[in-house]
C-alpha positions in Angstrom: 130.2 186.3 4.4 131.1 183.0 5.3 129.6 179.9 3.1 130.1 176.9 2.0 132.1 178.0 -1.0 134.4 180.0 1.5 137.6 177.7 1.4 137.6 177.7 -2.7 136.7 180.8 -2.9 140.2 182.0 -1.0 141.9 180.1 -4.0 139.5 181.5 -7.4 138.5 185.0 -5.8 134.9 186.2 -5.5 134.9 186.9 -9.7 135.8 183.2 -10.1 133.3 181.8 -7.7 130.6 184.0 -9.5 131.7 182.5 -12.7 131.3 179.0 -11.8 127.7 179.9 -10.1 126.2 181.1 -13.6 127.7 178.0 -15.6 125.6 175.2 -16.7 127.5 171.8 -17.1 126.1 168.3 -19.2 127.7 165.0 -17.8 127.0 162.3 -20.2 127.4 159.4 -18.2 126.6 158.9 -14.4 129.4 156.1 -13.3 132.7 156.0 -11.9 133.9 158.7 -13.7 130.8 161.1 -13.9 130.0 160.5 -10.5 133.7 162.2 -9.1 132.8 164.8 -11.7 129.5 165.5 -10.5 130.7 165.5 -7.0 133.5 167.8 -7.2 131.6 170.3 -9.8 128.9 170.6 -7.0 131.0 171.1 -4.2 133.1 173.9 -6.2 129.9 175.6 -6.6 128.7 175.4 -10.1 125.1 175.2 -9.6 123.3 174.2 -12.9 123.4 170.3 -14.4 122.2 168.4 -16.9 122.5 164.5 -15.6 122.4 161.7 -18.9 122.3 158.3 -18.1 119.8 155.2 -17.9 121.5 152.8 -16.0 120.5 151.6 -12.6 122.8 151.1 -9.9 123.7 147.6 -9.8 125.9 145.6 -7.2 129.1 145.1 -9.0 129.5 149.3 -9.1 130.0 149.2 -5.0 133.5 149.0 -5.7 134.0 152.0 -7.2 131.0 154.4 -8.1 130.4 157.2 -5.7 126.5 157.0 -5.8 126.7 153.0 -5.2 125.4 151.8 -1.4 123.7 148.6 -0.2 121.0 151.4 -0.5 120.9 152.7 -3.6 121.3 149.4 -5.6 118.8 149.2 -8.4 117.9 152.7 -8.4 118.7 155.0 -11.2 122.0 156.4 -11.2 121.2 159.7 -12.3 118.6 160.0 -9.5 121.0 158.8 -7.1 123.3 161.4 -8.3 121.2 164.1 -7.8 119.5 163.7 -4.3 123.3 163.0 -3.2 124.4 166.6 -5.2 121.2 168.6 -3.5 122.2 167.3 -0.2 125.6 169.3 -1.2 123.9 172.2 -2.4 120.1 172.8 -2.3 120.0 175.6 -4.3 121.5 173.5 -7.2 119.3 173.3 -10.3 119.7 169.9 -11.8 118.1 168.3 -14.3 117.8 164.5 -15.1 117.8 162.5 -18.2 117.3 159.0 -17.7 118.4 158.1 -21.3 121.6 157.0 -23.0 122.7 159.3 -25.3 123.2 158.5 -29.1 122.7 159.9 -32.7 119.2 158.9 -32.8 118.7 161.2 -29.9 121.1 163.9 -30.0 118.6 166.5 -31.1 116.7 166.2 -27.6 119.4 168.0 -26.0 119.6 171.5 -25.4 123.3 171.5 -26.3 123.2 175.5 -26.6 122.4 176.1 -22.6 125.3 174.3 -22.0 128.7 176.1 -20.8 130.8 172.6 -20.8 130.5 169.2 -21.7 131.6 165.9 -20.2 131.8 162.9 -22.0 131.8 160.2 -19.3 129.8 157.6 -21.5 131.1 154.0 -22.8 130.5 153.6 -26.4 132.6 155.1 -29.3 129.5 156.4 -31.4 128.2 157.9 -28.9 131.4 159.8 -27.7 132.0 161.1 -31.3 128.4 161.9 -31.6 128.9 164.2 -28.5 132.2 165.4 -29.9 130.7 166.7 -33.7 127.5 168.3 -31.7 129.9 170.2 -29.1 132.2 171.3 -32.0 129.4 172.0 -34.1 128.0 174.9 -31.0 131.3 175.6 -30.1 131.2 174.4 -26.2 133.9 173.4 -24.6 134.0 169.2 -23.7 136.2 166.8 -21.8 136.6 163.2 -23.2 137.5 160.5 -20.5 139.4 157.3 -21.9 139.6 154.1 -20.8 139.5 153.8 -17.4 138.5 150.0 -16.9 141.9 147.3 -16.4 143.9 149.9 -14.6 145.7 150.2 -11.2 147.9 153.0 -11.4 146.3 155.6 -11.2 148.7 158.0 -11.0 149.1 157.1 -14.8 146.4 159.6 -15.6 147.0 162.7 -17.5 145.2 165.7 -19.1 146.2 165.7 -23.2 144.6 166.2 -26.4 143.7 163.4 -28.0 147.0 163.3 -30.8 148.9 163.4 -28.0 148.0 160.2 -26.4 149.5 156.9 -26.7 148.9 153.4 -24.9 145.3 153.5 -24.5 143.1 151.3 -26.7 140.2 153.8 -26.7 142.2 156.5 -27.4 143.4 155.0 -30.5 139.6 154.2 -31.9 139.0 157.7 -31.1 142.2 159.1 -32.6 141.4 157.2 -36.1 137.6 158.8 -35.7 138.5 161.8 -35.1 141.3 162.1 -38.0 138.2 160.9 -40.1 135.8 163.9 -38.7 138.8 166.7 -39.5 138.4 167.2 -35.6 141.1 169.0 -35.5 142.1 169.1 -31.2 140.2 167.4 -28.2 140.9 167.5 -24.7 141.1 164.2 -22.9 141.7 162.7 -19.2 143.9 159.2 -20.2 146.2 156.6 -19.1 149.3 155.8 -20.8 149.4 152.6 -18.5 149.4 149.2 -20.6 145.6 147.5 -19.6 145.9 144.9 -17.4 144.4 141.4 -19.2 141.0 140.2 -16.6 141.4 137.2 -15.2 139.0 134.6 -16.4 137.3 133.6 -13.5 133.9 132.3 -14.2 132.8 132.3 -10.7 132.5 135.8 -11.0 131.5 137.0 -14.3 129.1 139.0 -15.1 129.0 137.3 -18.1 127.6 134.1 -16.3 126.2 135.3 -13.2 124.3 138.3 -14.3 122.4 140.0 -11.8 120.8 142.7 -13.7 116.6 142.2 -12.8 114.5 141.0 -15.6 113.5 143.6 -18.3 117.3 145.3 -17.8 117.4 147.5 -21.2 121.7 146.4 -21.1 122.9 143.2 -19.4 125.9 142.4 -18.6 125.2 139.1 -20.5 125.5 141.6 -23.9 128.6 143.3 -23.5 131.5 142.0 -25.5 133.9 142.5 -22.1 133.3 142.8 -18.6 136.6 145.0 -17.7 137.8 144.8 -14.0 138.0 148.1 -12.0 139.1 149.3 -9.2 137.5 152.4 -6.5 140.8 154.8 -6.8 141.3 154.8 -10.7 138.1 156.5 -12.2 137.8 158.1 -9.3 141.4 159.9 -10.5 140.1 160.6 -13.7 136.7 162.0 -12.5 138.9 164.5 -10.4 141.1 165.3 -12.8 138.1 166.4 -15.4 136.5 168.2 -12.3 139.5 170.3 -12.2 139.7 171.1 -15.7 136.6 172.5 -15.7 136.6 174.2 -12.5 140.2 176.1 -14.3 138.6 176.9 -17.1 135.0 178.6 -16.3 136.6 180.5 -13.2 139.1 182.4 -15.7 
C-alpha cells in the first residue's frame, strides 16, 4: 500500500522498514546536529524516540538549527522538535526529557529500552558517561565530534574514534576513551582544521547575551563562543542518521 515511506521502502524493502518502525532511538542534544538527526530519522520511518535537552531556542540558533524560527525562539528545543516530528509522522511515539544528561542523573534514563543512542551533546563529561552507559548495556551509539568553527561540510566522515585526526574534541575523546579502556566508538567528525572565530565584541554573546533572566546556561558562562554555519551541522547530523538507518534496517 502506498504510504509516506514508500520511496524509502523501494530501497530498504518491507522487512527493512518493519525493522525501523519497531526501533527506539534516544537523541541526546537537540541542537544543530541533533535536530537534523531527528528530522531524518522520523522521515525514514523510525517511530519511537526519546529527546533529551534542556535548552531553549535562541535568536542565534536561527542560522543553523532546523527547529529554530522566529516563532520558536524562547521555546524548549526538545518540545519544538517533538511537534515538528509529529507533523511529519503523527503516529510516532516521542518522549521529551527536559534536562541535560549528566553523570549525576544518568540512572534516570531507561537505557535498556533504547535500540540506538545518539550523542550530540557538547561536554566531554556527558559524552563519556553516555558512551560508558551504552557499552555497558550493549547498545549501539554514535557520537558527534566538533562541528563548530568549520566551513567545509565535505570533510565530515564516519570513523572509529581512534582513526580520527585534526579535530580538537576528538583528540580529547581519544584520550578519555583510552583511560577507560573503550576499545571502539563510532563517530562523525571533520578533519578540517578549525577556523579561529573573529574577535568581534559587537556581535559576541559574551558581551551581548540575549538569554532571558534566569536562564540555566547563559552564553556568558561559556569559555568560547564558536562560529557556525547552516550547512556544517546539518551534514554531520544527516551522516549520523544515515548510519543509524543502515544499522537498524538490516
